[in-house]
PyMOL commands that place a pseudoatom at each C-alpha (Angstrom):
pseudoatom trace, name=CA, resn=MET, resi=1, chain=A, elem=C, hetatm=0, pos=[-2.526, 31.096, -11.227]
pseudoatom trace, name=CA, resn=ASP, resi=2, chain=A, elem=C, hetatm=0, pos=[-5.835, 29.968, -9.725]
pseudoatom trace, name=CA, resn=GLN, resi=3, chain=A, elem=C, hetatm=0, pos=[-8.238, 30.507, -12.606]
pseudoatom trace, name=CA, resn=GLN, resi=4, chain=A, elem=C, hetatm=0, pos=[-11.261, 30.822, -10.333]
pseudoatom trace, name=CA, resn=THR, resi=5, chain=A, elem=C, hetatm=0, pos=[-9.933, 33.621, -8.150]
pseudoatom trace, name=CA, resn=GLY, resi=6, chain=A, elem=C, hetatm=0, pos=[-7.176, 35.063, -10.335]
pseudoatom trace, name=CA, resn=GLU, resi=7, chain=A, elem=C, hetatm=0, pos=[-4.741, 34.567, -7.446]
pseudoatom trace, name=CA, resn=TRP, resi=8, chain=A, elem=C, hetatm=0, pos=[-1.812, 32.223, -7.047]
pseudoatom trace, name=CA, resn=THR, resi=9, chain=A, elem=C, hetatm=0, pos=[-1.830, 29.381, -4.520]
pseudoatom trace, name=CA, resn=PHE, resi=10, chain=A, elem=C, hetatm=0, pos=[0.867, 27.522, -2.621]
pseudoatom trace, name=CA, resn=LEU, resi=11, chain=A, elem=C, hetatm=0, pos=[-0.197, 24.049, -3.732]
pseudoatom trace, name=CA, resn=THR, resi=12, chain=A, elem=C, hetatm=0, pos=[-0.737, 22.748, -7.232]
pseudoatom trace, name=CA, resn=ASN, resi=13, chain=A, elem=C, hetatm=0, pos=[-3.698, 20.603, -8.173]
pseudoatom trace, name=CA, resn=HIS, resi=14, chain=A, elem=C, hetatm=0, pos=[-1.274, 17.670, -8.399]
pseudoatom trace, name=CA, resn=ALA, resi=15, chain=A, elem=C, hetatm=0, pos=[-0.319, 18.177, -4.751]
pseudoatom trace, name=CA, resn=ARG, resi=16, chain=A, elem=C, hetatm=0, pos=[-3.983, 18.480, -3.760]
pseudoatom trace, name=CA, resn=VAL, resi=17, chain=A, elem=C, hetatm=0, pos=[-4.931, 15.241, -5.518]
pseudoatom trace, name=CA, resn=LEU, resi=18, chain=A, elem=C, hetatm=0, pos=[-1.935, 13.442, -4.025]
pseudoatom trace, name=CA, resn=MET, resi=19, chain=A, elem=C, hetatm=0, pos=[-2.930, 14.599, -0.540]
pseudoatom trace, name=CA, resn=ALA, resi=20, chain=A, elem=C, hetatm=0, pos=[-6.574, 13.623, -1.068]
pseudoatom trace, name=CA, resn=ILE, resi=21, chain=A, elem=C, hetatm=0, pos=[-5.468, 10.140, -2.110]
pseudoatom trace, name=CA, resn=ALA, resi=22, chain=A, elem=C, hetatm=0, pos=[-3.116, 9.937, 0.883]
pseudoatom trace, name=CA, resn=ARG, resi=23, chain=A, elem=C, hetatm=0, pos=[-6.100, 10.645, 3.154]
pseudoatom trace, name=CA, resn=GLU, resi=24, chain=A, elem=C, hetatm=0, pos=[-8.499, 8.277, 1.349]
pseudoatom trace, name=CA, resn=PRO, resi=25, chain=A, elem=C, hetatm=0, pos=[-6.830, 5.755, -0.988]
pseudoatom trace, name=CA, resn=SER, resi=26, chain=A, elem=C, hetatm=0, pos=[-10.138, 4.282, -2.145]
pseudoatom trace, name=CA, resn=ALA, resi=27, chain=A, elem=C, hetatm=0, pos=[-11.841, 7.596, -2.958]
pseudoatom trace, name=CA, resn=ARG, resi=28, chain=A, elem=C, hetatm=0, pos=[-13.694, 7.796, -6.256]
pseudoatom trace, name=CA, resn=ILE, resi=29, chain=A, elem=C, hetatm=0, pos=[-12.512, 10.216, -8.942]
pseudoatom trace, name=CA, resn=ARG, resi=30, chain=A, elem=C, hetatm=0, pos=[-15.741, 12.145, -8.426]
pseudoatom trace, name=CA, resn=ASP, resi=31, chain=A, elem=C, hetatm=0, pos=[-14.948, 12.569, -4.733]
pseudoatom trace, name=CA, resn=LEU, resi=32, chain=A, elem=C, hetatm=0, pos=[-11.314, 13.513, -5.353]
pseudoatom trace, name=CA, resn=ALA, resi=33, chain=A, elem=C, hetatm=0, pos=[-12.431, 16.136, -7.856]
pseudoatom trace, name=CA, resn=ALA, resi=34, chain=A, elem=C, hetatm=0, pos=[-14.944, 17.578, -5.389]
pseudoatom trace, name=CA, resn=ILE, resi=35, chain=A, elem=C, hetatm=0, pos=[-12.403, 17.668, -2.559]
pseudoatom trace, name=CA, resn=CYS, resi=36, chain=A, elem=C, hetatm=0, pos=[-9.838, 19.409, -4.781]
pseudoatom trace, name=CA, resn=ARG, resi=37, chain=A, elem=C, hetatm=0, pos=[-12.424, 21.646, -6.484]
pseudoatom trace, name=CA, resn=ILE, resi=38, chain=A, elem=C, hetatm=0, pos=[-11.428, 20.533, -9.965]
pseudoatom trace, name=CA, resn=THR, resi=39, chain=A, elem=C, hetatm=0, pos=[-13.286, 18.717, -12.720]
pseudoatom trace, name=CA, resn=GLU, resi=40, chain=A, elem=C, hetatm=0, pos=[-13.396, 14.927, -12.849]
pseudoatom trace, name=CA, resn=ARG, resi=41, chain=A, elem=C, hetatm=0, pos=[-11.534, 15.065, -16.151]
pseudoatom trace, name=CA, resn=THR, resi=42, chain=A, elem=C, hetatm=0, pos=[-8.750, 17.128, -14.564]
pseudoatom trace, name=CA, resn=ALA, resi=43, chain=A, elem=C, hetatm=0, pos=[-8.579, 14.735, -11.599]
pseudoatom trace, name=CA, resn=GLN, resi=44, chain=A, elem=C, hetatm=0, pos=[-8.279, 11.771, -13.986]
pseudoatom trace, name=CA, resn=LYS, resi=45, chain=A, elem=C, hetatm=0, pos=[-5.470, 13.497, -15.912]
pseudoatom trace, name=CA, resn=ILE, resi=46, chain=A, elem=C, hetatm=0, pos=[-3.607, 14.326, -12.699]
pseudoatom trace, name=CA, resn=ILE, resi=47, chain=A, elem=C, hetatm=0, pos=[-3.919, 10.742, -11.467]
pseudoatom trace, name=CA, resn=SER, resi=48, chain=A, elem=C, hetatm=0, pos=[-2.506, 9.547, -14.804]
pseudoatom trace, name=CA, resn=ASP, resi=49, chain=A, elem=C, hetatm=0, pos=[0.367, 12.046, -14.438]
pseudoatom trace, name=CA, resn=LEU, resi=50, chain=A, elem=C, hetatm=0, pos=[1.109, 10.834, -10.895]
pseudoatom trace, name=CA, resn=GLU, resi=51, chain=A, elem=C, hetatm=0, pos=[0.970, 7.211, -12.021]
pseudoatom trace, name=CA, resn=GLU, resi=52, chain=A, elem=C, hetatm=0, pos=[3.295, 7.893, -14.970]
pseudoatom trace, name=CA, resn=ALA, resi=53, chain=A, elem=C, hetatm=0, pos=[5.726, 9.666, -12.607]
pseudoatom trace, name=CA, resn=GLY, resi=54, chain=A, elem=C, hetatm=0, pos=[5.760, 6.594, -10.346]
pseudoatom trace, name=CA, resn=CYS, resi=55, chain=A, elem=C, hetatm=0, pos=[4.054, 8.341, -7.414]
pseudoatom trace, name=CA, resn=LEU, resi=56, chain=A, elem=C, hetatm=0, pos=[1.135, 5.921, -7.331]
pseudoatom trace, name=CA, resn=SER, resi=57, chain=A, elem=C, hetatm=0, pos=[-0.368, 2.809, -8.830]
pseudoatom trace, name=CA, resn=ARG, resi=58, chain=A, elem=C, hetatm=0, pos=[-3.944, 1.634, -9.083]
pseudoatom trace, name=CA, resn=THR, resi=59, chain=A, elem=C, hetatm=0, pos=[-5.543, -1.673, -8.169]
pseudoatom trace, name=CA, resn=ARG, resi=60, chain=A, elem=C, hetatm=0, pos=[-9.053, -2.708, -9.131]
pseudoatom trace, name=CA, resn=ASP, resi=61, chain=A, elem=C, hetatm=0, pos=[-11.465, -4.683, -6.988]
pseudoatom trace, name=CA, resn=GLY, resi=62, chain=A, elem=C, hetatm=0, pos=[-14.573, -5.078, -9.091]
pseudoatom trace, name=CA, resn=ARG, resi=63, chain=A, elem=C, hetatm=0, pos=[-15.724, -1.572, -9.939]
pseudoatom trace, name=CA, resn=ARG, resi=64, chain=A, elem=C, hetatm=0, pos=[-13.671, 0.035, -7.160]
pseudoatom trace, name=CA, resn=THR, resi=65, chain=A, elem=C, hetatm=0, pos=[-10.186, 1.492, -7.612]
pseudoatom trace, name=CA, resn=THR, resi=66, chain=A, elem=C, hetatm=0, pos=[-7.720, 1.750, -4.766]
pseudoatom trace, name=CA, resn=TYR, resi=67, chain=A, elem=C, hetatm=0, pos=[-4.599, 3.851, -5.090]
pseudoatom trace, name=CA, resn=ILE, resi=68, chain=A, elem=C, hetatm=0, pos=[-1.251, 2.805, -3.653]
pseudoatom trace, name=CA, resn=LEU, resi=69, chain=A, elem=C, hetatm=0, pos=[1.191, 5.656, -3.074]
pseudoatom trace, name=CA, resn=HIS, resi=70, chain=A, elem=C, hetatm=0, pos=[4.893, 5.234, -3.882]
pseudoatom trace, name=CA, resn=LEU, resi=71, chain=A, elem=C, hetatm=0, pos=[6.467, 8.061, -1.978]
pseudoatom trace, name=CA, resn=GLU, resi=72, chain=A, elem=C, hetatm=0, pos=[10.193, 7.408, -2.157]
pseudoatom trace, name=CA, resn=GLY, resi=73, chain=A, elem=C, hetatm=0, pos=[10.776, 9.265, -5.423]
pseudoatom trace, name=CA, resn=GLY, resi=74, chain=A, elem=C, hetatm=0, pos=[11.945, 12.858, -5.380]
pseudoatom trace, name=CA, resn=LEU, resi=75, chain=A, elem=C, hetatm=0, pos=[9.856, 15.934, -6.057]
pseudoatom trace, name=CA, resn=ARG, resi=76, chain=A, elem=C, hetatm=0, pos=[9.849, 16.971, -9.706]
pseudoatom trace, name=CA, resn=HIS, resi=77, chain=A, elem=C, hetatm=0, pos=[11.386, 20.449, -9.578]
pseudoatom trace, name=CA, resn=PRO, resi=78, chain=A, elem=C, hetatm=0, pos=[15.202, 20.368, -9.701]
pseudoatom trace, name=CA, resn=ALA, resi=79, chain=A, elem=C, hetatm=0, pos=[15.435, 22.581, -6.605]
pseudoatom trace, name=CA, resn=GLU, resi=80, chain=A, elem=C, hetatm=0, pos=[13.555, 19.961, -4.544]
pseudoatom trace, name=CA, resn=ALA, resi=81, chain=A, elem=C, hetatm=0, pos=[14.508, 16.767, -6.409]
pseudoatom trace, name=CA, resn=HIS, resi=82, chain=A, elem=C, hetatm=0, pos=[16.474, 15.548, -3.382]
pseudoatom trace, name=CA, resn=VAL, resi=83, chain=A, elem=C, hetatm=0, pos=[13.324, 15.675, -1.204]
pseudoatom trace, name=CA, resn=PRO, resi=84, chain=A, elem=C, hetatm=0, pos=[11.215, 12.497, -1.280]
pseudoatom trace, name=CA, resn=VAL, resi=85, chain=A, elem=C, hetatm=0, pos=[7.511, 12.887, -1.969]
pseudoatom trace, name=CA, resn=ARG, resi=86, chain=A, elem=C, hetatm=0, pos=[6.955, 11.215, 1.428]
pseudoatom trace, name=CA, resn=ARG, resi=87, chain=A, elem=C, hetatm=0, pos=[8.229, 14.352, 3.186]
pseudoatom trace, name=CA, resn=LEU, resi=88, chain=A, elem=C, hetatm=0, pos=[5.652, 16.522, 1.424]
pseudoatom trace, name=CA, resn=VAL, resi=89, chain=A, elem=C, hetatm=0, pos=[2.845, 14.124, 2.312]
pseudoatom trace, name=CA, resn=GLU, resi=90, chain=A, elem=C, hetatm=0, pos=[3.957, 13.937, 5.946]
pseudoatom trace, name=CA, resn=LEU, resi=91, chain=A, elem=C, hetatm=0, pos=[4.178, 17.716, 6.136]
pseudoatom trace, name=CA, resn=LEU, resi=92, chain=A, elem=C, hetatm=0, pos=[0.744, 18.333, 4.624]
pseudoatom trace, name=CA, resn=LYS, resi=93, chain=A, elem=C, hetatm=0, pos=[-1.151, 15.422, 6.158]
pseudoatom trace, name=CA, resn=LEU, resi=94, chain=A, elem=C, hetatm=0, pos=[-2.345, 17.552, 9.035]
pseudoatom trace, name=CA, resn=SER, resi=95, chain=A, elem=C, hetatm=0, pos=[-5.994, 16.517, 9.128]
for i in range(1, 95): cmd.bond("trace and resi %d" % i, "trace and resi %d" % (i + 1))
show_as sticks, trace
zoom trace
């Protein structure tokens, strides 16, 4: 459920953050949060979740973080586990 509107949405915040990183791998947490309309704390937690799941890793260059996507793993839900994350990113990377 989308807490702001009380309606459901097709994409989770995890999918939104993943797509935002796919579009801009060097985006700051602040920018990712703004793009996804979530708090910075939520964005940080989601990035940690995605990193723990093996979907991305982080590299540091001074104060800047760049994210590297690892898209060969399957989606998390058992019904879509055979579908690589890459397919979702390719499908949604329309802009």
